[in-house]
N, C-alpha and C positions, 0 to 999 in steps of 0.2 A: 577218587583220586588214586589212580593206579601208578605203578612204578614207571610206566612209560610216559605218563602225562606230565606236562610242564605247566607252570602257572606263574604269572608275574607276581603273585603273592609270595612265592617261595624264593629264598635267597640263593645266590650262586655258591656260597660257601658258608661254613659255620666256624665259630671261633675255635682255634686249636690250642690256646694257652689260657691259663687262669689270670686274665688281665683285670678281672673285676667288673667287666661290662660285656654285654652282648649287643647284637644289632637292635634289640628291643629295649635296651636300658641296662641298669645294673644287674649283676648276677643274682640268681635266686638266693635269698637269705645271705646277702653279701657279707654280713658280719661274721658268718661262720663258714663261708665258701672256702673249700679246699683247706680247712683248718685242721683236719685229722690226718696225720701222716700215715703212710702205708709203707711196708718194707719193700726192698728191691725184689725183683723177680727171682733172684737166686736164693732167697731166704726160704726156709722150710714152709711148706704149704699151710701148716697149722697156724703159724704166725700171720701169714697173709690173710687167711680166712678170718681170724679173730680181728684183724685190723678193719676188715670190711663189715664185720658183724655189728649190728646196732640198728640201722634203718629198718630192717625187716621186722625187728621186735617192736619198734615204735609204730609201724603200720599195723602189726598184729593186734594192737590194742583195740582198734576199731572193729575187730572181728569177735571181740568178747566183751563189748560194752553193755550197759544195762538194757539197751534195746534187744540185744541178742538173748539176754537172760529171760525176758518176758516170753519170747517165742519158744525157746528151748524148754522152759518150765511147762508151758501149755502143751507142747508136743509130748513130753514125757508123761505128764499126769493123765492126759486123755488117751494116749495110744501106746503107752509102754515104750518098748525099744524099736518099734516099727519104723520110726522116722530117722533112725541113725543113718540110713543110706542117703537121706536128703542132706544131712550135715556133711557127709563125705562128698557128695556132688557139689555142694556150695563151696566147700573148702578147695576142691580142685579148680573150680572156676576162679576162685579168688587168687590162687597161686598164679594162674595164667595171666590174669589182668595185672597183678602187681609186678610180675616179671616184665611185662610190656611197659609199665609205667617207669620202672627203673631203667629199662633199656632206652626209653625216650630221653630221660634226663641225662644219662651218661653220654649217649651218642650225639645228641644235638646240642648239649650244653644249655638247654632250656627246660624249665619245668612245664607241666601241661598247661597252666594258665598263660605263661609267656608264649608258648607255641600257638595257643588259640589266638592270642593278640597279634602274633606275627603272621600267621598263615591263613586265617579265616577272614572273610569279608568283614569290614568294620560294622556293618549293620547287624551282624550276629554277635559281636562281642559284648555289647551292653546287655542284651537278653541273657547271654550265657553267664555273664558275671552276676546278674540278678538271681538267676537260678542257683548258682553256686552259693551265693550269700544266704539264700533261703535254706539250702541244704546245711550250711554251717550252723544256722540258727536252730534248725531241727536237731542236728547232732548235739549242739550245746544243750538244747532242751532236755534230751535224754540223759545227758551226763549230769546236769544239775539235779534232775529228778532222782537219778540213781544215788548220787552223793547225799542228797537230802533224806531219802528213804533210809539209807544205811545209817546215817547219824541218828535218825529217829529210832530205828530198831536197836542200835547198840547203846545209845546214851539217853534215849528218851527226849531228844531235842525236837521241838515243833518243826514241821516241814518248812515254815517260813524262815525260821532261824537257820536251819540247815542250808536252805537255798542261798541265803545271804553269805554264809560262811564259805560257800563254794567260790566266791570271788577271790579268796586267798590262793586258790589253785593258779589263777592267772598270774599273780605276783610271784608264785613259785617258779613258773616258767622263766620269768625275767631273771630271777636270781641264778638259776642253774645255767641259763644261756650265757650269762656274764662270766661264769666260771669256766665255760668251755662246753662244746657240744657233747663231748664224751661224758661229762657229768650228768647231762640231761638223759642220755641213753642209759647210763648206769642206774639212775633213779627209776626209769621206766622198767628196766629189766628186773630190778629188785622187787617192784610191785607185782610184776608178772609172775615171778617166782613165788610170791606170797599167795597169789590167786591159785596157782597150780598146786601148791602144797595143801592149801585148805581143801581143795576138791579131791586130792589123793586120799586124804583121811576120810572124807565123806563117802567116796566110792568104795573104799575098803569096808566101811561100816554098812553100806547098802548091800554088799556081797551079791552083785548081779550074777545070775546063772550064765555060764559061758555059752551054752547052747543058744540061749535067748539073745545074747549079744551078737553072736554070729548070724543068726537069722535076721536081726535088725540091720546088719551091715549090708545084707543082700537086698536089692530093690524089690519091692512087693507091688504086684498089680493092684492090690487093695488101695494103695495111695491114690491112684487115678480114679478108681471106682467110687470111693467114699468121698462125697463132697466136703464133709467136715474135715477129714484128714487132708484132703488136697488143699483146703484153705490154709491150714496150719503149715503144711509143707511149703506152700508159696510164701507164707509169712517168714519162715525160717530163711529161705533164699533171699528174700527182699531185705531182711535185717542183717544178713551176713556181708554182702558186698556193699561197701560204703563209698559214695562218690568222692567224698573229701580225701579218702585214702589215696586215690590215684594222683591227685594234685600234690599231696604231702610226699609221697614216695618219690615222685619224679624230681622233687626239689632236694630232699635230704640226702639222696645218694651222692649229690654233688659236694657234700661236705668232705669227702675223701680227696686227698691230694694225690690222686693218680696222675700219671703223665697224660696230658691232653694230646696224645698222639693216637694213631690207629691201634698200635699194639697195646698201649696203656688203657684205652677205652675197652678193647676186647677183653682184657683181663678183668677190668672193673665190672663189666657186664656179667662175666662168668661168676665172680665171687658174690656180686649182688644177687644173682639168681639163686645161688646156694643159700645165702642169708635169708632170702624171702621164703624159700622152701622149708627150711628148718624152723623159722619163726612161725610160719602159718601152720605148720604141723602141730606146734604147741597150741596155737589157737584152736585147731580142730579138736585136740584132746580136751581142752577146757570146755568147749561147747558140747562135746559128746558127754563129758562128765556131768554137766548140768542136766542134760536130758536123762542120763542114767540115774542120777539121784532123784530127779522128778518122777522117774518110772516107779520108784518105791511108793509114791502116792497112788499110782495106778493099781498096784498089786494089793494095796491095803484099803481100797475102796474110797479114795479121795480123788476121784477123776476130775473134779471140777476146779481143782487148784490151778489158778492161772495168774495170780498176782503175787508180786515179790513178798509183800508183807505177810500174806497168808502162808506162803511157803516157809518163811522164817519161823512162824509160830508152830508149824506142824512138823518141821524136819527132825527135831530132837526126839519127840515121842515116836515118830514113824521109824527112824533109824535105830532107836534105842541107844542113842549116844548123847549125853547131856550137853557136850560142848559143840554139837553139830550146828545149832542155831547161831552160836557165836562165830564159828568158822564161816558160816554162810554169810553173815553180816559183814565180817571182816573182809572177805573176798569181794563182796559187793562194793564196799568202801574203796578198796584198792582199785577196782575196775572203774569206779566213778572218777577218782582222782586222776588215774592214768588217762582216761578218755578226755577229761577237760584239758589236760596238758597238751595232748596231741591235737585236739580240736582247735584250740586257740592258735597253735602254730600253723595249722592248715588255713585258718582264717587270714592270717598275715600273708601267707604265700599267695592266696587267691586275690587279695586286694592289691598286693604289689604287682602280681603278674598281669592281671587284666587291666588295671588302671595306671600302673607305674606310679601309684600313690603311696608315699611312705609316711605313715604316722609314727610318732615315737612308740617304741615297743610296748611300754606300759599303757599308752593310750589305746592302741589297737586291741590289746588283750582285755582291758577293762570294758571297751566298747562291745566286743563280742559277748563277753560274759554278762554284761548288763542287759543286752537284748534278749538273752536266754532267760535271765532271772525274772524279768517283769511278768511274762505270762504265767510262770510257775507260781509266783507270789499271788497273782490275782486268782488263779484257779484254786490254790491251796486255801486262800482266805474264804472263797465263796463255797467250795465244794469239798474241801478236805482231801483225805487220802484217796478216796474213790475217784474223785475228779482228776487228781494228779496221775493216777494209773491210766485213766483214759487219755490224758494228754500225752503220756508216754507212747501209747499205741498210735496216736495221731502223728507224732513225730516220725515214727517209722514209715508211715504211709507217705509223708512228705519226702523223706529220703528216697523211697522207692521211685517217686515221680522224677526226682532229679538225676537218677542214675544214668539214663540214656544220654543226657547232656554231657556226661563225662566220658562214658565208654566209647561213643561213636567218634568223637574227635581223636581220642587216643588211638583207636584201631586205624583210623585214616592216616594219622601221622606216622605210626611205626610201619605201616605198609608202603609208605612213599619213599622210593629211592632218592627223590629230589631232596627230601629232608634228612633221611637217615644214611644216605650214601651206601656204603658196603654193609651197614648194620640194619638195613631194612629186613623185616622178617620174611621167612620163606613163604611160598604160596600155601603149603599145607597148614602152617601155623596161622596164616592169615585167615584161611577158611575156618579153622577151629575158633579163632577169635570172633569172627563174624557170627558163627553159630551160637557161641556163648552170648554175644550181644543180642541176637534175635530171641534167644530163650529168656534172657533177663527181661527184655522189653515185654514179651508176651505174658510172662508170669506176673510181672509187676502191674501190667494193665489189668490182668484178671484179679489181682489182689485189690486194686483200686475199685474195680467194678463191684466185687463182692462186699467190700467195706461200705461203699455208698448205698448198696441195696440191703445192708444189714445182715 
Protein backbone atom coordinates (compact mmCIF):
# COMPACT_ATOMS: atom_id res chain seq x y z
CA UNK A 1 0.00 0.00 0.00
CA UNK A 2 2.16 2.87 -1.22
CA UNK A 3 1.47 6.56 -0.93
CA UNK A 4 0.40 6.72 -4.56
CA UNK A 5 -2.02 3.81 -4.44
CA UNK A 6 -5.71 4.28 -3.77
CA UNK A 7 -8.20 1.80 -2.49
CA UNK A 8 -11.95 1.77 -2.02
CA UNK A 9 -11.24 0.60 1.53
CA UNK A 10 -9.69 3.96 2.41
CA UNK A 11 -11.85 6.95 3.31
CA UNK A 12 -11.67 10.25 1.48
CA UNK A 13 -11.29 12.20 4.72
CA UNK A 14 -10.75 11.68 8.42
CA UNK A 15 -12.55 13.35 11.31
CA UNK A 16 -11.19 16.78 12.21
CA UNK A 17 -12.98 17.40 15.52
CA UNK A 18 -13.54 15.42 18.70
CA UNK A 19 -17.18 14.60 18.06
CA UNK A 20 -17.02 11.28 19.88
CA UNK A 21 -17.40 9.16 16.75
CA UNK A 22 -15.34 8.13 13.74
CA UNK A 23 -16.35 6.59 10.46
CA UNK A 24 -15.91 3.18 12.07
CA UNK A 25 -17.90 3.90 15.23
CA UNK A 26 -17.29 5.59 18.59
CA UNK A 27 -13.89 7.05 19.34
CA UNK A 28 -11.29 4.83 20.98
CA UNK A 29 -11.82 4.74 24.76
CA UNK A 30 -14.69 7.17 24.28
CA UNK A 31 -15.12 7.65 28.02
CA UNK A 32 -11.75 9.39 28.29
CA UNK A 33 -11.33 10.64 24.72
CA UNK A 34 -9.88 14.19 24.69
CA UNK A 35 -10.37 14.34 28.47
CA UNK A 36 -6.87 15.62 29.35
CA UNK A 37 -6.51 19.33 28.64
CA UNK A 38 -3.33 20.69 27.05
CA UNK A 39 -1.95 24.27 27.24
CA UNK A 40 -2.04 26.70 24.35
CA UNK A 41 0.90 26.80 21.97
CA UNK A 42 2.17 30.07 23.52
CA UNK A 43 2.63 28.46 26.96
CA UNK A 44 6.15 27.44 28.05
CA UNK A 45 7.31 24.22 26.41
CA UNK A 46 7.85 22.43 29.73
CA UNK A 47 4.17 22.76 30.62
CA UNK A 48 3.15 21.53 27.17
CA UNK A 49 5.53 18.56 27.40
CA UNK A 50 4.21 17.62 30.85
CA UNK A 51 0.64 17.82 29.59
CA UNK A 52 1.42 15.27 26.87
CA UNK A 53 3.54 13.07 29.16
CA UNK A 54 1.86 9.90 30.39
CA UNK A 55 0.92 7.61 27.50
CA UNK A 56 4.58 6.82 26.86
CA UNK A 57 5.05 5.67 30.45
CA UNK A 58 1.96 3.48 30.26
CA UNK A 59 3.37 1.87 27.14
CA UNK A 60 6.83 1.48 28.71
CA UNK A 61 5.25 -0.88 31.25
CA UNK A 62 5.09 -3.58 28.58
CA UNK A 63 8.85 -3.31 28.06
CA UNK A 64 9.70 -4.21 31.66
CA UNK A 65 7.02 -6.79 32.45
CA UNK A 66 7.77 -10.20 34.08
CA UNK A 67 8.41 -11.76 30.67
CA UNK A 68 11.31 -9.36 30.12
CA UNK A 69 12.66 -10.18 33.57
CA UNK A 70 13.02 -13.86 32.71
CA UNK A 71 15.03 -13.21 29.53
CA UNK A 72 17.18 -10.46 31.08
CA UNK A 73 18.00 -12.65 34.07
CA UNK A 74 18.98 -15.52 31.81
CA UNK A 75 21.13 -13.27 29.63
CA UNK A 76 23.02 -11.70 32.54
CA UNK A 77 23.55 -14.92 34.48
CA UNK A 78 24.84 -16.89 31.50
CA UNK A 79 26.82 -14.28 29.57
CA UNK A 80 27.54 -11.38 31.91
CA UNK A 81 27.31 -7.96 30.26
CA UNK A 82 27.71 -9.17 26.66
CA UNK A 83 24.01 -8.88 25.77
CA UNK A 84 23.63 -5.25 26.88
CA UNK A 85 23.99 -4.30 23.21
CA UNK A 86 20.93 -6.44 22.40
CA UNK A 87 18.87 -4.51 24.96
CA UNK A 88 20.05 -1.28 23.31
CA UNK A 89 18.99 -2.57 19.86
CA UNK A 90 15.59 -3.80 21.04
CA UNK A 91 14.94 -0.51 22.86
CA UNK A 92 15.72 1.54 19.74
CA UNK A 93 13.38 -0.66 17.72
CA UNK A 94 10.70 -0.19 20.36
CA UNK A 95 11.02 3.62 20.22
CA UNK A 96 10.53 3.65 16.44
CA UNK A 97 7.48 1.37 16.54
CA UNK A 98 5.81 3.21 19.44
CA UNK A 99 6.35 6.60 17.81
CA UNK A 100 4.67 5.23 14.67
CA UNK A 101 1.74 3.92 16.73
CA UNK A 102 1.27 7.31 18.40
CA UNK A 103 1.50 9.02 15.00
CA UNK A 104 -1.24 6.79 13.60
CA UNK A 105 -3.61 7.52 16.47
CA UNK A 106 -3.09 11.28 16.40
CA UNK A 107 -3.06 11.79 12.63
CA UNK A 108 -5.94 9.49 11.70
CA UNK A 109 -8.09 9.70 14.84
CA UNK A 110 -8.20 5.88 14.85
CA UNK A 111 -6.36 3.39 17.01
CA UNK A 112 -4.60 0.49 15.32
CA UNK A 113 -7.52 -1.91 15.87
CA UNK A 114 -10.02 0.56 14.40
CA UNK A 115 -7.69 1.21 11.45
CA UNK A 116 -7.48 -2.52 10.74
CA UNK A 117 -11.27 -2.72 10.78
CA UNK A 118 -11.60 0.30 8.51
CA UNK A 119 -8.88 -0.27 5.95
CA UNK A 120 -8.21 -4.00 5.68
CA UNK A 121 -10.41 -6.56 3.90
CA UNK A 122 -13.15 -7.98 6.10
CA UNK A 123 -11.79 -11.49 5.64
CA UNK A 124 -8.63 -10.44 7.51
CA UNK A 125 -10.27 -8.73 10.44
CA UNK A 126 -11.58 -11.77 12.30
CA UNK A 127 -8.23 -13.66 12.13
CA UNK A 128 -6.40 -10.48 13.18
CA UNK A 129 -8.75 -9.99 16.10
CA UNK A 130 -8.31 -13.63 17.15
CA UNK A 131 -4.51 -13.23 16.97
CA UNK A 132 -4.72 -10.07 19.08
CA UNK A 133 -6.89 -11.74 21.69
CA UNK A 134 -4.40 -14.61 21.88
CA UNK A 135 -1.62 -12.06 22.41
CA UNK A 136 -3.60 -10.35 25.16
CA UNK A 137 -4.17 -13.70 26.88
CA UNK A 138 -0.44 -14.48 26.66
CA UNK A 139 0.39 -11.02 28.00
CA UNK A 140 -2.10 -11.41 30.86
CA UNK A 141 -0.64 -14.83 31.54
CA UNK A 142 2.85 -13.38 32.09
CA UNK A 143 1.44 -10.60 34.26
CA UNK A 144 -0.60 -12.94 36.47
CA UNK A 145 2.40 -15.24 36.86
CA UNK A 146 4.69 -12.33 37.76
CA UNK A 147 2.25 -10.99 40.34
CA UNK A 148 1.66 -14.45 41.84
CA UNK A 149 5.40 -15.20 42.07
CA UNK A 150 6.06 -11.81 43.71
CA UNK A 151 3.32 -12.38 46.31
CA UNK A 152 4.73 -15.83 47.03
CA UNK A 153 8.29 -14.54 47.42
CA UNK A 154 7.39 -11.53 49.55
CA UNK A 155 4.53 -12.89 51.68
CA UNK A 156 4.67 -16.66 51.28
CA UNK A 157 1.27 -16.83 49.55
CA UNK A 158 0.64 -19.97 47.44
CA UNK A 159 0.76 -19.36 43.69
CA UNK A 160 -2.92 -20.23 43.38
CA UNK A 161 -3.94 -17.59 45.94
CA UNK A 162 -1.65 -15.00 44.34
CA UNK A 163 -3.18 -15.69 40.92
CA UNK A 164 -6.69 -15.20 42.27
CA UNK A 165 -5.69 -11.95 44.01
CA UNK A 166 -4.49 -10.59 40.65
CA UNK A 167 -8.17 -10.14 39.73
CA UNK A 168 -8.14 -7.09 41.99
CA UNK A 169 -5.83 -5.33 39.52
CA UNK A 170 -8.62 -5.32 36.96
CA UNK A 171 -10.97 -3.63 39.41
CA UNK A 172 -8.25 -1.09 40.20
CA UNK A 173 -8.25 -0.02 36.53
CA UNK A 174 -11.97 0.64 36.71
CA UNK A 175 -11.63 2.71 39.88
CA UNK A 176 -8.81 4.86 38.52
CA UNK A 177 -10.46 5.34 35.11
CA UNK A 178 -13.58 6.60 36.83
CA UNK A 179 -11.47 9.20 38.64
CA UNK A 180 -9.90 10.38 35.39
CA UNK A 181 -7.21 9.18 33.01
CA UNK A 182 -4.55 11.30 34.69
CA UNK A 183 -5.08 9.32 37.92
CA UNK A 184 -4.39 6.09 36.05
CA UNK A 185 -1.24 7.56 34.53
CA UNK A 186 -0.05 8.84 37.91
CA UNK A 187 -0.54 5.38 39.44
CA UNK A 188 1.47 3.77 36.63
CA UNK A 189 4.29 6.33 36.89
CA UNK A 190 4.47 5.89 40.68
CA UNK A 191 4.97 2.14 40.29
CA UNK A 192 7.54 2.70 37.53
CA UNK A 193 9.44 4.97 39.91
CA UNK A 194 9.33 2.23 42.54
CA UNK A 195 10.80 -0.30 40.08
CA UNK A 196 13.54 2.11 39.01
CA UNK A 197 14.48 2.99 42.60
CA UNK A 198 14.67 -0.68 43.61
CA UNK A 199 17.08 -1.43 40.79
CA UNK A 200 19.20 1.68 41.35
CA UNK A 201 19.98 0.35 44.83
CA UNK A 202 20.72 -3.14 43.50
CA UNK A 203 22.98 -1.87 40.70
CA UNK A 204 24.94 0.24 43.19
CA UNK A 205 25.35 -2.85 45.37
CA UNK A 206 26.45 -4.92 42.35
CA UNK A 207 29.12 -2.29 41.53
CA UNK A 208 29.61 -3.36 37.90
CA UNK A 209 33.01 -2.50 36.38
CA UNK A 210 32.68 0.47 34.02
CA UNK A 211 34.96 -1.08 31.42
CA UNK A 212 32.86 -4.27 31.31
CA UNK A 213 29.66 -2.22 30.91
CA UNK A 214 31.13 -0.28 28.00
CA UNK A 215 32.25 -3.50 26.30
CA UNK A 216 28.75 -4.93 26.77
CA UNK A 217 27.16 -1.91 25.10
CA UNK A 218 29.22 -2.54 21.95
CA UNK A 219 27.84 -5.30 19.67
CA UNK A 220 29.95 -8.45 19.80
CA UNK A 221 30.39 -10.95 16.93
CA UNK A 222 30.30 -13.65 19.58
CA UNK A 223 26.53 -13.14 19.85
CA UNK A 224 26.11 -14.48 16.31
CA UNK A 225 28.72 -17.21 16.61
CA UNK A 226 27.51 -18.72 19.89
CA UNK A 227 24.16 -20.56 19.36
CA UNK A 228 23.24 -20.41 23.06
CA UNK A 229 23.97 -16.68 23.24
CA UNK A 230 22.08 -16.04 20.01
CA UNK A 231 19.04 -17.87 21.38
CA UNK A 232 18.95 -15.70 24.51
CA UNK A 233 19.54 -12.56 22.42
CA UNK A 234 16.58 -13.40 20.20
CA UNK A 235 14.49 -14.11 23.31
CA UNK A 236 15.33 -10.65 24.68
CA UNK A 237 14.21 -8.96 21.46
CA UNK A 238 11.09 -11.11 21.28
CA UNK A 239 10.16 -10.29 24.88
CA UNK A 240 10.84 -6.56 24.49
CA UNK A 241 8.54 -5.52 21.62
CA UNK A 242 4.98 -6.33 22.67
CA UNK A 243 2.15 -6.37 20.08
CA UNK A 244 -0.54 -5.12 22.45
CA UNK A 245 1.52 -1.98 23.16
CA UNK A 246 1.04 -0.78 19.58
CA UNK A 247 -2.75 -0.98 19.92
CA UNK A 248 -2.61 0.61 23.37
CA UNK A 249 -0.44 3.56 22.38
CA UNK A 250 -2.41 4.44 19.26
CA UNK A 251 -5.48 4.77 21.48
CA UNK A 252 -4.33 6.48 24.67
CA UNK A 253 -2.55 9.34 22.86
CA UNK A 254 -6.04 10.45 21.86
CA UNK A 255 -6.90 11.19 25.49
CA UNK A 256 -5.24 14.59 25.00
CA UNK A 257 -7.54 17.47 24.03
CA UNK A 258 -5.26 18.83 21.31
CA UNK A 259 -6.86 20.75 18.45
CA UNK A 260 -8.03 18.31 15.78
CA UNK A 261 -6.47 20.49 13.09
CA UNK A 262 -3.32 20.06 11.03
CA UNK A 263 -1.28 22.31 13.34
CA UNK A 264 -2.74 20.75 16.48
CA UNK A 265 -2.01 17.22 15.30
CA UNK A 266 1.53 18.13 14.29
CA UNK A 267 2.27 19.52 17.73
CA UNK A 268 0.65 16.50 19.42
CA UNK A 269 2.80 14.11 17.33
CA UNK A 270 5.93 16.01 18.30
CA UNK A 271 5.22 15.91 22.05
CA UNK A 272 3.99 12.30 21.94
CA UNK A 273 7.24 11.31 20.25
CA UNK A 274 9.27 13.00 23.00
CA UNK A 275 7.09 11.35 25.64
CA UNK A 276 7.71 7.94 24.07
CA UNK A 277 11.45 8.49 23.79
CA UNK A 278 11.89 9.57 27.41
CA UNK A 279 9.64 6.84 28.82
CA UNK A 280 11.21 4.04 26.79
CA UNK A 281 14.67 5.25 27.82
CA UNK A 282 13.56 4.55 31.39
CA UNK A 283 12.42 1.09 30.29
CA UNK A 284 15.85 0.53 28.72
CA UNK A 285 17.62 1.40 31.96
CA UNK A 286 15.39 -0.96 33.95
CA UNK A 287 16.00 -3.85 31.53
CA UNK A 288 19.72 -3.08 31.49
CA UNK A 289 19.72 -2.95 35.30
CA UNK A 290 18.09 -6.39 35.52
CA UNK A 291 20.78 -7.82 33.25
CA UNK A 292 23.55 -6.00 35.16
CA UNK A 293 22.30 -7.35 38.50
CA UNK A 294 22.01 -10.84 36.97
CA UNK A 295 25.59 -10.52 35.71
CA UNK A 296 26.63 -10.68 39.37
CA UNK A 297 25.46 -14.32 39.29
CA UNK A 298 27.72 -14.91 36.29
CA UNK A 299 30.81 -13.55 38.03
CA UNK A 300 30.15 -15.57 41.21
CA UNK A 301 29.67 -18.93 39.50
CA UNK A 302 25.86 -19.04 39.35
CA UNK A 303 25.56 -19.05 35.55
CA UNK A 304 22.54 -21.35 35.49
CA UNK A 305 20.18 -18.94 37.25
CA UNK A 306 17.28 -18.44 34.85
CA UNK A 307 14.12 -18.40 36.98
CA UNK A 308 12.79 -15.47 38.97
CA UNK A 309 12.32 -17.31 42.28
CA UNK A 310 15.87 -18.67 42.13
CA UNK A 311 17.26 -15.18 41.49
CA UNK A 312 15.25 -13.87 44.45
CA UNK A 313 16.85 -16.38 46.82
CA UNK A 314 20.41 -15.77 45.61
CA UNK A 315 20.49 -12.03 45.06
CA UNK A 316 21.05 -10.94 48.69
CA UNK A 317 24.04 -13.24 49.39
CA UNK A 318 25.55 -12.57 45.96
CA UNK A 319 25.30 -8.77 46.25
CA UNK A 320 26.10 -8.77 49.97
CA UNK A 321 23.02 -6.65 50.65
CA UNK A 322 20.38 -8.12 52.96
CA UNK A 323 17.54 -6.00 51.59
CA UNK A 324 18.33 -6.84 47.95
CA UNK A 325 15.91 -9.80 47.77
CA UNK A 326 13.09 -7.69 49.21
CA UNK A 327 13.78 -4.90 46.71
CA UNK A 328 13.84 -7.46 43.90
CA UNK A 329 10.48 -8.92 44.96
CA UNK A 330 8.93 -5.46 45.45
CA UNK A 331 10.02 -4.38 41.97
CA UNK A 332 8.58 -7.59 40.52
CA UNK A 333 5.24 -6.99 42.27
CA UNK A 334 5.13 -3.41 40.97
CA UNK A 335 5.93 -4.65 37.45
CA UNK A 336 3.21 -7.32 37.63
CA UNK A 337 0.54 -4.89 38.85
CA UNK A 338 1.52 -2.27 36.27
CA UNK A 339 1.41 -4.82 33.46
CA UNK A 340 -2.01 -6.11 34.41
CA UNK A 341 -3.39 -2.56 34.44
CA UNK A 342 -2.17 -1.74 30.94
CA UNK A 343 -2.87 -5.24 29.61
CA UNK A 344 -6.54 -5.13 30.53
CA UNK A 345 -6.82 -1.65 29.00
CA UNK A 346 -5.27 -2.94 25.76
CA UNK A 347 -7.76 -5.82 25.76
CA UNK A 348 -10.64 -3.37 25.88
CA UNK A 349 -9.18 -1.31 23.03
CA UNK A 350 -8.71 -4.39 20.82
CA UNK A 351 -12.24 -5.73 21.37
CA UNK A 352 -13.88 -2.36 20.80
CA UNK A 353 -11.71 -1.52 17.80
CA UNK A 354 -11.99 -4.77 15.86
CA UNK A 355 -15.58 -5.74 16.74
CA UNK A 356 -17.09 -2.41 17.76
CA UNK A 357 -18.34 -4.48 20.70
CA UNK A 358 -18.69 -2.65 23.96
CA UNK A 359 -18.97 -4.66 27.16
CA UNK A 360 -19.29 -2.95 30.54
CA UNK A 361 -15.83 -1.89 31.67
CA UNK A 362 -15.82 -4.20 34.68
CA UNK A 363 -17.07 -7.12 32.55
CA UNK A 364 -14.35 -6.74 29.92
CA UNK A 365 -11.59 -6.51 32.50
CA UNK A 366 -12.80 -9.47 34.54
CA UNK A 367 -13.16 -11.52 31.35
CA UNK A 368 -9.56 -10.95 30.22
CA UNK A 369 -8.21 -11.52 33.70
CA UNK A 370 -10.25 -14.70 34.13
CA UNK A 371 -8.98 -16.13 30.84
CA UNK A 372 -5.41 -15.61 32.03
CA UNK A 373 -5.94 -16.97 35.55
CA UNK A 374 -7.43 -20.32 34.53
CA UNK A 375 -4.29 -21.80 32.88
CA UNK A 376 -2.09 -20.45 35.70
CA UNK A 377 -4.30 -22.10 38.32
CA UNK A 378 -4.27 -25.42 36.48
CA UNK A 379 -0.49 -25.45 35.96
CA UNK A 380 0.22 -24.25 39.51
CA UNK A 381 -2.03 -26.99 40.91
CA UNK A 382 -0.50 -29.77 38.80
CA UNK A 383 3.16 -28.77 38.47
CA UNK A 384 3.92 -26.06 41.02
CA UNK A 385 6.47 -23.27 40.59
CA UNK A 386 8.53 -25.08 37.95
CA UNK A 387 5.50 -25.52 35.71
CA UNK A 388 4.50 -21.87 36.18
CA UNK A 389 7.98 -20.73 35.08
CA UNK A 390 7.68 -22.85 31.94
CA UNK A 391 4.25 -21.34 31.30
CA UNK A 392 5.86 -17.88 31.52
CA UNK A 393 8.32 -18.87 28.77
CA UNK A 394 5.48 -20.24 26.62
CA UNK A 395 3.60 -16.95 26.93
CA UNK A 396 6.60 -15.08 25.50
CA UNK A 397 6.75 -17.43 22.50
CA UNK A 398 3.04 -16.80 21.84
CA UNK A 399 3.60 -13.05 22.00
CA UNK A 400 6.46 -13.34 19.52
CA UNK A 401 4.18 -15.14 17.08
CA UNK A 402 1.56 -12.39 17.25
CA UNK A 403 3.97 -9.50 16.74
CA UNK A 404 3.97 -9.48 12.90
CA UNK A 405 0.15 -9.22 12.91
CA UNK A 406 0.50 -5.86 14.66
CA UNK A 407 3.67 -4.44 13.09
CA UNK A 408 2.83 -5.07 9.42
CA UNK A 409 -0.56 -3.26 9.45
CA UNK A 410 0.96 -0.42 11.47
CA UNK A 411 3.75 0.23 8.98
CA UNK A 412 1.32 -0.10 6.07
CA UNK A 413 -1.01 2.50 7.54
CA UNK A 414 1.56 5.12 8.55
CA UNK A 415 3.23 4.83 5.13
CA UNK A 416 -0.04 5.54 3.31
CA UNK A 417 -0.73 9.14 2.32
CA UNK A 418 -4.35 8.14 1.69
CA UNK A 419 -4.76 7.44 5.40
CA UNK A 420 -2.22 9.78 6.99
CA UNK A 421 -2.43 12.72 4.55
CA UNK A 422 0.47 15.07 5.25
CA UNK A 423 1.51 13.00 8.27
CA UNK A 424 2.56 9.94 6.26
CA UNK A 425 6.09 8.97 7.22
CA UNK A 426 9.02 9.78 4.95
CA UNK A 427 10.53 7.18 2.66
CA UNK A 428 13.73 6.77 4.76
CA UNK A 429 11.64 6.24 7.90
CA UNK A 430 9.41 3.78 6.04
CA UNK A 431 12.50 1.82 4.92
CA UNK A 432 13.75 1.75 8.52
CA UNK A 433 10.34 0.58 9.76
CA UNK A 434 10.21 -2.23 7.20
CA UNK A 435 13.76 -3.29 8.10
CA UNK A 436 12.74 -3.47 11.77
CA UNK A 437 9.66 -5.45 10.77
CA UNK A 438 11.71 -7.92 8.75
CA UNK A 439 14.27 -8.30 11.54
CA UNK A 440 11.58 -8.94 14.16
CA UNK A 441 9.83 -11.51 11.97
CA UNK A 442 13.08 -13.37 11.15
CA UNK A 443 14.30 -13.39 14.76
CA UNK A 444 10.95 -14.45 16.17
CA UNK A 445 10.72 -17.20 13.59
CA UNK A 446 14.14 -18.41 14.65
CA UNK A 447 13.09 -18.24 18.31
CA UNK A 448 10.01 -20.36 17.61
CA UNK A 449 12.02 -22.91 15.65
CA UNK A 450 14.68 -23.20 18.37
CA UNK A 451 12.02 -23.48 21.07
CA UNK A 452 10.14 -26.26 19.23
CA UNK A 453 13.38 -28.15 18.63
CA UNK A 454 14.44 -27.80 22.26
